[in-house]
C-alpha positions in Angstrom: 88.6 99.8 193.5 90.9 102.1 191.6 93.9 100.4 193.2 92.7 97.1 191.9 92.6 98.5 188.3 96.1 100.0 188.7 97.6 96.7 190.0 95.8 94.4 187.5 95.1 96.7 184.6 96.9 94.5 182.1 94.9 91.4 183.1 91.6 93.3 182.9 92.5 95.0 179.7 93.4 91.7 178.1 90.1 90.1 179.2 88.2 93.1 177.8 90.0 92.9 174.5 89.4 89.2 174.3 85.7 89.6 175.0 85.4 92.4 172.4 87.5 90.4 169.9 85.1 87.5 170.2 82.1 89.7 169.7 83.6 91.3 166.7 84.6 88.0 165.2 81.0 86.6 165.5 79.6 89.8 164.0 82.0 89.5 161.1 81.1 85.9 160.5 77.4 86.0 161.1 74.2 88.1 161.2 72.2 89.6 164.1 69.1 87.6 165.0 65.7 89.3 165.1 64.7 90.2 168.6 61.6 88.1 168.2 63.5 84.9 168.2 65.8 85.7 171.2 65.7 83.2 173.9 65.5 85.2 177.0 65.9 82.2 179.3 69.2 81.3 177.7 70.3 84.9 177.7 69.6 85.2 181.4 71.2 81.9 182.2 74.3 82.2 180.0 74.7 86.0 180.2 74.0 86.0 184.0 76.6 83.3 184.6 79.2 85.1 182.6 78.4 88.3 184.6 78.8 86.5 187.9 82.1 84.9 186.9 83.3 88.4 186.0 82.2 89.7 189.4 84.1 86.8 191.0 87.2 87.8 189.1 86.9 91.4 190.3 86.5 90.3 193.9 89.5 88.0 193.6 91.7 90.8 192.3 90.5 93.2 194.9 90.9 90.8 197.8 94.1 89.0 197.1 97.7 90.2 196.5 99.3 89.7 193.2 101.1 86.4 192.7 101.0 82.9 191.3 97.9 81.8 193.1 96.0 85.0 192.1 97.1 84.6 188.5 96.0 80.9 188.3 92.6 81.7 189.8 92.1 84.8 187.6 93.0 83.1 184.3 90.8 80.1 185.3 87.8 82.5 185.8 88.8 84.4 182.6 88.5 81.1 180.6 85.1 80.4 182.2 83.9 83.9 181.5 85.1 83.8 177.9 83.4 80.4 177.3 80.1 81.6 178.8 80.4 85.0 177.0 80.9 83.4 173.6 78.0 81.0 174.3 75.7 83.9 175.1 76.6 85.6 171.9 74.9 82.8 170.0 71.6 84.1 171.3 72.1 87.4 169.4 74.2 86.4 166.4 73.4 83.6 163.8 76.5 81.9 162.4 76.7 79.6 159.4 76.0 76.0 160.2 79.2 75.0 158.4 81.3 77.0 160.8 82.8 75.0 163.6 84.9 77.8 165.1 82.1 78.8 167.5 82.0 75.3 169.0 85.7 75.5 169.8 85.5 79.0 171.2 82.5 78.1 173.4 83.7 74.7 174.6 87.5 74.6 174.7 88.1 77.4 177.3 85.7 75.7 179.8 87.9 72.7 180.7 91.0 74.8 180.6 89.4 77.2 183.0 88.4 74.4 185.4 92.0 73.0 185.3 93.5 76.4 186.1 91.0 76.9 188.9 91.7 73.5 190.3 95.5 74.2 190.3 95.0 77.6 191.8 92.7 76.3 194.6 95.2 73.6 195.4 98.0 76.2 195.8 95.6 78.5 197.7 94.9 75.6 200.0 98.6 75.1 200.6 99.0 78.8 201.2 96.2 78.8 203.8 97.8 75.8 205.6 101.0 77.8 205.9 99.2 80.9 207.1 97.3 78.8 209.7 100.5 77.3 211.0 102.0 80.8 211.4 98.8 82.0 213.2 98.9 79.0 215.5 102.6 79.7 216.4 101.7 83.4 217.0 98.7 82.4 219.1 100.9 80.0 221.1 103.5 82.7 221.5 100.9 85.2 222.7 99.3 82.7 225.0 102.7 81.8 226.6 103.6 85.5 226.9 100.4 86.0 228.9 102.0 83.7 231.4 105.0 86.0 231.8 105.6 87.9 234.9 104.6 91.5 234.9 107.6 92.8 236.9 110.6 90.7 235.7 111.2 89.3 232.2 110.6 85.8 233.4 107.8 83.3 233.1 105.4 83.1 236.0 104.2 80.1 238.1 101.8 79.0 235.4 104.4 79.0 232.7 106.9 77.1 234.9 104.3 74.5 235.8 103.6 73.8 232.1 107.3 73.5 231.3 107.8 71.2 234.3 104.9 69.0 233.2 106.6 68.6 229.8 110.2 68.2 231.2 109.4 65.4 233.7 108.2 62.8 231.3 110.9 63.7 228.8 113.6 63.2 231.6 112.1 59.9 232.6 111.9 58.7 229.0 115.6 59.6 228.4 116.7 58.3 231.9 118.1 61.7 232.7 118.2 63.5 236.0 116.2 66.7 236.5 116.5 69.0 239.5 115.0 72.1 240.9 116.4 75.1 242.8 114.2 77.5 244.7 115.3 80.9 245.9 113.4 83.1 248.4 114.7 86.6 249.3 114.7 86.9 253.1 112.6 89.7 254.6 111.8 91.2 251.3 108.7 92.9 252.7 111.1 95.3 254.6 112.3 96.8 251.3 108.8 97.4 250.2 107.9 99.1 253.5 111.1 101.2 253.7 111.5 102.2 250.0 108.2 101.5 248.3 107.0 98.9 245.9 108.6 100.5 242.9 112.0 100.0 244.6 111.0 96.5 245.5 110.2 95.8 241.8 113.6 97.1 240.8 115.3 94.8 243.3 113.4 91.8 241.9 114.5 92.7 238.4 118.1 93.0 239.5 118.0 89.7 241.4 116.5 88.0 238.4 119.4 89.3 236.3 121.9 88.1 238.9 120.4 84.6 238.9 120.4 84.4 235.2 124.2 85.2 235.1 124.8 82.0 237.1 122.7 79.7 234.9 123.3 77.7 231.8 121.6 78.6 228.6 119.2 75.7 228.8 118.2 76.2 232.4 114.8 77.8 233.0 114.3 80.6 235.6 110.8 81.7 236.5 109.3 83.9 239.2 106.8 81.9 241.3 105.3 84.7 243.3 106.4 87.7 245.4 110.1 87.3 246.2 110.4 83.6 245.3 112.2 82.3 242.2 112.6 78.8 240.8 115.0 77.2 238.4 114.5 74.1 236.3 117.8 72.3 235.7 117.7 69.6 233.0 120.3 66.8 233.1 121.4 67.8 236.6 122.0 65.7 239.6 120.9 66.8 243.1 124.5 67.4 244.2 125.0 69.7 241.3 121.8 71.5 242.1 122.8 71.9 245.7 126.1 73.5 244.6 124.2 75.9 242.4 121.8 76.8 245.2 124.7 77.7 247.5 126.4 79.7 244.7 123.1 81.6 244.1 122.8 82.3 247.8 126.3 83.7 248.0 125.8 85.7 244.8 122.7 87.5 246.2 124.5 88.2 249.5 127.4 89.8 247.6 125.2 91.8 245.2 126.3 95.4 245.5 122.8 96.9 245.4 121.9 100.5 246.3 118.6 102.2 246.5 117.5 104.4 243.6 116.6 107.3 245.8 119.3 108.0 248.4 121.8 105.4 247.3 121.7 103.4 250.6 123.2 99.9 250.5 120.5 97.3 250.3 121.8 94.2 252.0 120.0 91.2 250.6 120.0 87.6 251.8 118.3 84.6 250.3 117.3 81.1 251.3 117.9 78.5 248.6 117.0 74.8 248.5 117.5 72.2 245.8 116.2 68.7 245.1 116.1 66.2 242.3 112.9 64.9 240.8 111.8 61.3 241.5 109.1 59.2 239.8 106.4 61.8 240.6 104.1 64.3 239.0 104.8 68.0 238.8 102.4 69.0 241.6 103.9 66.4 244.0 107.4 67.6 243.1 106.5 71.3 243.7 104.8 70.4 247.0 107.9 68.6 248.2 110.1 71.5 247.2 107.8 74.0 249.1 108.0 71.8 252.2 111.8 71.8 252.0 111.8 75.6 251.6 109.5 76.1 254.5 111.8 74.0 256.7 114.8 76.0 255.5 113.1 79.3 256.3 112.2 78.1 259.8 115.7 76.8 260.6 117.2 80.2 261.6 114.2 80.9 263.9 114.6 77.5 265.6 118.3 78.1 266.1 117.6 81.5 267.7 114.9 80.0 269.9 117.3 77.3 271.1 120.0 79.8 271.8 
């Protein structure tokens, strides 16, 4: 409360001086009424209303930062308070009937106060809309970051699915190709068994960085699960996506990676596949891509069995 008085002391002091000045003016122009003729109903109604408006002004100054909106609202309430205050003084002070000043002091501030309040509430409304928009953006940002992978600085499967669902209709509407590349690290479980899951997480982080180095700024890389990554390639034909898949495969194979513990060379291999989206939904496209990946993973085993 003391902070409110420090920040708004000039406003409060001006309102106090104005109220005292009105009371002194009435006292100088009129005479006190006998208590017997006081109208307690009017005193309670007018004086109580003035007190409530004063409480509103205090709550406003305490709960809002200083600024244009706060000033408009406060001065509007101040006008209402002054009008009600001067009207309540009539119950205690008798003024000459020829005097019209009291009518102006009681009536004129009221419409001015409502006008200032209306203007302040309008700007307050605009202010709240802007704050709400920021909160929505923050909430959306938080919600999307909940879909980020816990190991790598990438989106997870849920995030990728949402982005793919948005990208497919956009590509179809613009008649642009859209392709996907999937990368799966071969025998990644051996790293976890030999060096531990912490080392495995470090490998995933380095692989993610290596893939990002080979992508364009508008390509989207996400981690699907385990040792599997996926890339969304806007405006990319299937032949271009196949070329990128081969480049990523070679990049992982040539990655000079050593264990954090003893410094042993970790030889990585990856299986990569690519395809272009057709007139299909996101789930159908991902299912088709997983089938292509499953066949690519089985191909070396089939060749060994035939040999």
